[in-house]
N, C-alpha and C positions, 0 to 999 in steps of 0.2 A: 554502241550507244543507243541504238534503236529500241532496245528492250526497256530502257528507262523512260521512254517518252510516252506522253499521252497520245490519244488517237489524233487530236488536233495537230500536235507538234510533229508526229510521224508523217502525217499527210504532207506537210510542208517540206520536210526533209527528203522525202522520196519523190517529190514532184520534179519533173524535168521540164524546164521552160522558164520564161520570165514571170516573176511573181511579185505581188505586193502583199506584205504581211502586216496586218494591224494587230499589235500585241498590247493588250491592256497591262496596267502595272502588275508585276508579280506573276506574270503568266508563263515565266520560264523562257523568256526571249533569248537570253544568253546561252542557255542550254540548247535551245533550238538551233541558233546560229552555229554554235560549236559542233553540234551533231551534223548539221548540213555540210560544214566544211569537211568533217571527217568522212561522212558517207560519200560525198562527191569525190574526194581525193582517193578514197579506198576503192571506188568502182571504176576508176580510170584504168586504161590499159598500162602495163608497165613500161611500154615504149613511149607513152605520151610525155611530152616535154612542156605541157601547158600548165599554167599556174591557177591556183584558187586564191582570190584576193578578197579581203574584208576590210572595208573602210569604216572606222569607228569615230564617234564624236570626241572622245577623250582617250588619253593614254591609259587611264585606269580601266576603261572598257576593253581596250585591246589586251591588256595584261590578263584580264579576267577570262577572256576567250582562250588565250594561249595557255593559261593554267588549266582550264578544263580539257584542252587538247592533250596537255602533258599527263594529266591524271588518267586519261583514256588510252594512254600508250600511243598516241598519234605523233609520229616523228617523220614528217614529209618535208624535204627541203624546198618543195615547190608550193608552200603555203606562206602567204604574207598577210600580216594583220597589223594595221596601224592607223593613224589619223590621216585626214585629208592633206595636212601639211607634210607629213612624213611621206605620203604617197607621191606628192609633187616633188619632193626632194630626191627620193630614192629612184623613181622611175622616169622623171622628166628632166629636172634641172641638172642633177649630177651627170647623167649619161649624155645629155645634150646641151651642156653649158656653153658650147661654142656657138650655139644658135641664138644667143641673146647677149647684147653688149654689156648688160649689167653684171653678168657672171662669167663672161668669156675669159677674162683675164685673172680669175680668182675672186673669191668673195668669202665673207664671214657673216653669220647671223648676229646682229647686234643683240646684246643681252638686255634684260629688263632694266637693270640698274643704269647702264650706259644710256639707254634710251630716255629714261626719266630725267637724268642729269641734263642731257642735250635739250630735251623739250623745255625744261625749266629755264635754262639759260636763254633759249630763243624767245620764250614768252616774256621774260624779264626785259630783254632787249627791245621787244615790240610793244611793251607797255600793257601786256595781257596779264590779267590776274592769275596768280599761281594756282588758284582753285578752278579756273576755267579749263575746259578741254582744248587740246590742240589737235583737231582732226587732220590726219596725214594720209588717209587712204586714197589712193589714186583710182581713177575710173579706167575703163577698158582701153582708153587711148592713152593711158599713162599721164593723164592730166588731172588737176584738182577740179572739184566742182566750181562752176562759174559764179555761183551765188554766195561765195564766202566773203565776209568782211575783209577789207583791204589789209588791215593789220594781221589778221589770222592767216590770210592767204600768203602774205610775205614771209611770215614765220614758218609756215608749212613748206614753202618753196625752199627756204634756207635749210630746213631739216633735210629735205631730199638732196640738196646740193652737198650737204655735209656727208650724208651716207654714201653718195656716189664717189666723192673725193677719197673716201677712206675704204672703198670697196666693201661696204656693209649693206646688208638687206635686212628688213624687219619681217615680221610674220605676214603682214598684209602683202608685202612685195613677193613672198614666196608664191602666193596664189596668182598675183598679177603676172609674174614672170612665167610661171608654168602655163597659164592661159595663153599668153602671147606666143610662146614657143609652139604650142599645139595649133594655134590659129594660123601661124606663119608656115608651119611644116605639117601639112595634112597627113603625110606618110607616117609621121610618128604615131598618131592615133591609130592608124591602120595596123602599124607594127605591133602596138600594144594589144590591140584587139585579137591579133593572132597569138599573142603570148597568154592572155587571160582566158581561161575556159569558163570560169564562174566569177562574177563580181558581186559581192554583197555590200550593201550600204546600210549601216545601222544608223537609227535616228534620222532617217531621210528628211523628216519634217524640219530639221534644224539646218538644212543646207541653204546657203545663199545662192543667188542666181549665178554668181561667178563659179561656185562649186559645182552646180548642176552643169554648167557649160563645160567645165573641165572633164567631168565624167562622161558627158555625151560624146566627146571626141573619141572615146573608146567604144561605147555602146552603139553608136549610130551605124557602125559597120556590120552589125548583126551577126558577129561571129562569137560573141560573148553572152552567156546567159546572165541575167541580172535578177537579184533578189533584193528588194527594197523593204526594210523593216522599220516600223515606227508606230507612232500613235499621235494623231492630229490633236488630241486633247492634251498632249504634253508639249505642244509647240510654244515654248516660253521664250524663244529667241526671235520672234517676228519683229520686235522693236529694235533688234540689232541687225536686221538684214535678212533673217531667214524667210524663206518663201514656201508656203504650204501648197502642195499640188495634189490634185486627185489622179486617179489612174489614167484617165484620158489625157490629162495635161502631161503626165509623166511619159506616156507613150509618145506623145508629140515631141517633148523636150529631149528625150533620150533616143529617139529614132527607133523605138521598138515596135514590132508589128502587133503584139498582143501581150497584155499583162493580166494574168489570172490573179484573182483576189482571194486571200485567206485571212482568217482571224484566229487569235487565241483569246478565249473569253474566261478561261478558268484561272483564278488568282490563287497561287500557292503561298503568297506572302501574308495577306491581311485577313483579319476576321471579317465576317459579314457586317458587323457593326461599323467598322472603319469604311468598308466598301460602300455601304448604304449612304454614309455621309458624303464621300467624295463623288459618288455618282451624280449628285445634284449639280456638279459643275461640268458634266459632260456636254459635248456637242454631238459627238459620234456615239449614238445611243446603243452601245453594246451592252447586253445584259450580263454584267460581271457577277460570277458566283464564286464564293470562297471554296477552295479545295484543300484548306489546311486540315491537318489531322486534329481531332477533338482535343481540347486543352482545358485544364481546370482554371486557367487565367480568365478573369472576368474583364473583358475588353471595354474601354470607355473612351468617349469623346467629351471633353469639357471645354467650356468657354468663360473667360473673365474679361470684363471691360471696366474694372474699377481699381486695378493695381496701378500705383503711381510709378512714374519712371524711375524715381529715386529708390524705390523698393523693389524694382524688377529683378535685379540680381539675386536678392534674398528669396523672392517669390519662386523663381526658377530653381534656385538651389534646393528649396524644400521639395520640389517634385523629384529632383535628382536623388536626394537622401531617401525619400520614401520608396522610390522604385528600386534603389539599391538594397534597401532593407528587405524588399520583396524578392531579392535574388537576381535583379537585372544588372549585368556587367556595365561598367562605365562606357565601354566601346559600343554598346547597344543603345545609347542615348544621344540624340542630336538636338541642338537648340538652334532655331533658325531666326535670322533677322533680315530685313529687306535689303540693306546695303552693307558694304564692307565696314564702313566706319561704325555702323550700328552693331555689327557682329564683334568688332574689336572692343568697343566700349562694354558690351554685355559680357564678353569673355573676361575682361579685367574684373568686372563686378562679381562674376560667378567664381572666379579663382579666389577672390578675397573671402567670399562666403564659404568656399570649400577648399581650404588650404591644404588639406590632406589628399585631395583628389586632383589628378592631372587634367587640365583643361586645354584642349587644342583649338586655339582660336586664331584669327588672322595675324595677331601681333604676339603670339606666344612663342614663336621660333625666330631665331636670327636669320634663317634662310627664307627668302621670299618663296611663296607657294608656286608661282608661275615662272620661277627663274630658269633660264636656259643657259647652260654653260658647259664648256668642253670637259671640265673636271667633275661635274655633278654626277655623272654616271659612276665614276670611281667612288665618290662619297657614299652613293647609295649602296654599292657593292660592299664597301667597308662597314657599313651600318647594318647589313643583313647578315645575321649570324649563320654559319654553316649548319646544316642538318638535313635529314631526309626530307623534311617538309619544305625546305627551301632550295633543294638541289637544282631543280629545273629552273627556278626563278633566278638563281645566282648564275647559272650558265648563260641565260639570256642577258643578264646584266653584264657578265664578262664580255659577251659578244658586242654589246653596246659600248663598253669601254674601248675595245679594239677599234671599233668604227670611229669613235671620237678621237682616239690617239692618231689614227691615220688622217683624219680631217684636220688635225693640228700640225701635220707635217712629219710625224714619226713614221718610219719604215718598218713594218712588221709583216712577217710572212702570213699569208692567208691559209691557215690549215687548222684542224681541230686541236692540234697541240698548242697553238697559240692561246686558245681559250683556257686550257689547263694551266699554262704558264701564268696567265693573268690571275686566275683564282689562287694559285700558290703564292704569287707575289703579294697579292692583296691580303691574304691570310697572315703573311709573315710581317706585315707592317705593325709596329707597336701600337697598342691601345693608348688613349689619352691618359696622361699621368699629371694631374693638377696643372693642365695647360689651358691657356686661353685659346679661343677658337682659331684665330689667325695663325698662331704658332703651330697648332696641331695640324691644320690643313697644309701649311707649307712643309712641315716635317714629313707628313704622310706622303705627299706627292713626291718629294725628293727621294724618300726611301723606296717608294713604289717604282719609280723610274730607274733607280739604281739597281734594283733586283731584276728588272727587265733588260738592263744594259742600255737604257735610253739616255741620251744627253739632253737634259732639259734645257740647258743654257743655249743650245744650238737651234732651238725652235722658238722663234720670236712670238708666233701665235700662241703657243702653249704658255709662255710667260705672260702674255697679255691676258689670256683667259684666266689664269690663276690670279693675277692682280685684280681683275674685274670681280672675281668671286669674292675675294677678301675685302675689297672696297665696299661691295654691296652689303656684306655681313656687318662690317664695322659701321656703316652708315645706319643700319637698323639698330645696332647695339647702342649707338649714340642717341637715338630717338626713343627707344623703348626700354621699359624697365624689366629687362629679362637677363638671365644669367649668361655671363661670358665664360661658360664652362664647356670645354670640348666634350666631356663625358655626357653632358645634357644634350648637346647637339646630336650625338649618336643615338640617344634615346628618342629624341624628337623625330629623327628620320625613319626609325624602324618601329618603335613601339606603337601598338594600336590600343593600348589600355588607357584611353582618355575619353572624357566627355567631349564631343565635338561641338563647336559653335561655328556656324557658317552662314552663308546666304541661301535664300530660296533657290536661286539659279544653280548654285554649285552643288547642291544636294541631289540633283537629277541623276537617276540611275542607281542611287544607293537605297538602302533599307535598314531600319532600326526597329527595335522593340518599342521605343518611346520616341515620339516627336513632340517637341515644344515649339510652336510657331508664334513668334512675337511680332510686334510692329504692324498688326493688322489694322492699319489706319488709312483713310483716304489721303493720298499724297505720298504714301509709302507702298501700299498694295491696293490699287495701282499707284505708281509714282506720278508726281505732278506732270512729268513729260507726257504721260498718257491720259491726262485729264484736261490740261490747259489747251485750248484751241483744238480739242479733239471731240469726236461725237461720243454720245453716251454709250453707243454700241461698241465703239473701239475700247473705251475704258472698261466696260463689263467684260469684254473678250479677254483682255490682258489679265484682269483680276481673276477670272475663272481659271485661266491656264495656271497661274501661280498657285492658286488654292488647290487645284486638282493635283498638281505635282507634289506640293508640300504634304498634303493630307495622305497621299497614296504611298508615301515613304514608310508609314507606320505599320507595324505588324499588329500590335495590341492596344497601344495607348496613344491618343492624340489630344494634346492640350493646346488650345487656341487662346491667344492673349492680345487684347487691344488695350495697351497700357495708356495711362493718362499722364500728361505732362509735356508732351511734345508741342512745340509752338512754331508757327510759321515765322518768316522774317519780319512780318508786320505785327507779330504777337498774338495772332489768333490761334486758338487750340485746335489741334488735329481731332477729327472725329472718327469713330470706329467705321471701318469699311462697311458699306451697305451690302456687299456682295456675299457675305457669309450666310445670310438668310437663316439666322439661328432660330431653331425651333420649327421651321417650315417643313 
């Protein structure tokens, strides 16, 4: 893999020691991380039993790294790549569950649908508006913040009593429990330090203090090399608890003796036109240069502040039509909105204006985007067609299916043949035939278990997970104007041939030929939460980060829109965000 790297990238890959890598947008960060993993794994002695570990911010980022390793022919069982939550589950909670009372007698991760229903019931009982948040994250002492209003606090306490009674944990508790296990059992961190030879943290600037603390239990023993990769200018999660640290702070936090600093300043994604625009939002003044191959495409950045909210869907649709006429595929176009409800509304309007083009927006699929369920890995496998280009991906999916089946109580031998059996069984399940989604899912799971010789009725947790999945889907179908067609569900889960409509935050790490960024209004970018009772410096910081990330997703074309027609609760019109500095 070294032959395909730039001099900047190769220097990081070949370096031995603790390092902090600042990687500008489109600089080949994922390629560098994958090459680092492959190079380090390949240079170990054959007798070494130590692991290379990479912690990513999202599952998508982990999958991209794994696919790059697959394409390079890297097949090392001592490489692990996943999110911080997966790390906590695989390496801390599952092997040491007996060390904490919340998981010592068994547990299940509550899914998104169950959690939403429970919170809504508790808010109703407490007289809290259905639209208000119910914060339930616990502090390091497993206690709620002291300054919560009484009604909210009582509802949050009831939420945790309900979880504990039913042996459930949520995503926040995964981190809290893992942190508690490590703090109470210092030897576990020391043991993990002996296991991991190299620990890579991707998007380190998005870590919370709790996540830094978890990682530090491994690195403080100074037996594990650390590579932290990120870009402080893309720190868009600080308002959600992320903490940006410099190299000195990282050395102290992680207990490392010295961190050497590197940077990737060549951008292989965007034209210089796009780069010159988003550089105005930089705090870390790296001189980013485009390294794209010459192209006949004329790159452009446009801005409009006179489009009405009522006409926004049609206006954006015209951009989509024009770029598709110029040869841009739908999957290479993304439309951004500040919040999920903005994205859902815009997605519906865009679909109405483009009935013949598939639009992937928050409310376009019956399956919630962030849904976690024991049967979802099976659905993903069923929806991914066999082929040479999907072989490695489907094998990983089959391995995930096996893991989820075991977690639900099924007993399956741990060997490579099990993966093959899962693949064959999944392939033999009949495709949708004019079925509604719930009927198709129930039939598919039953057929799949039958072909593997598994007794579905004997596993209460498997039945519960299946019911929760179907209930979540039926709930969305009841609220949304979308098709209850199992064949369409299969397309939604696999097909990438769609114009994507999503939020500014969720597009991080992605890239498109065309980016249309809407909702560039004060109160939305930045949100009122980052304006009211906040300093001007804070508001500007948040806005710059969002504008930097959104703009740097574009390869060739960036269209910015501050639409007219949004009003506050008091009826005042929103104003275009002052931070674009158009024309400066």
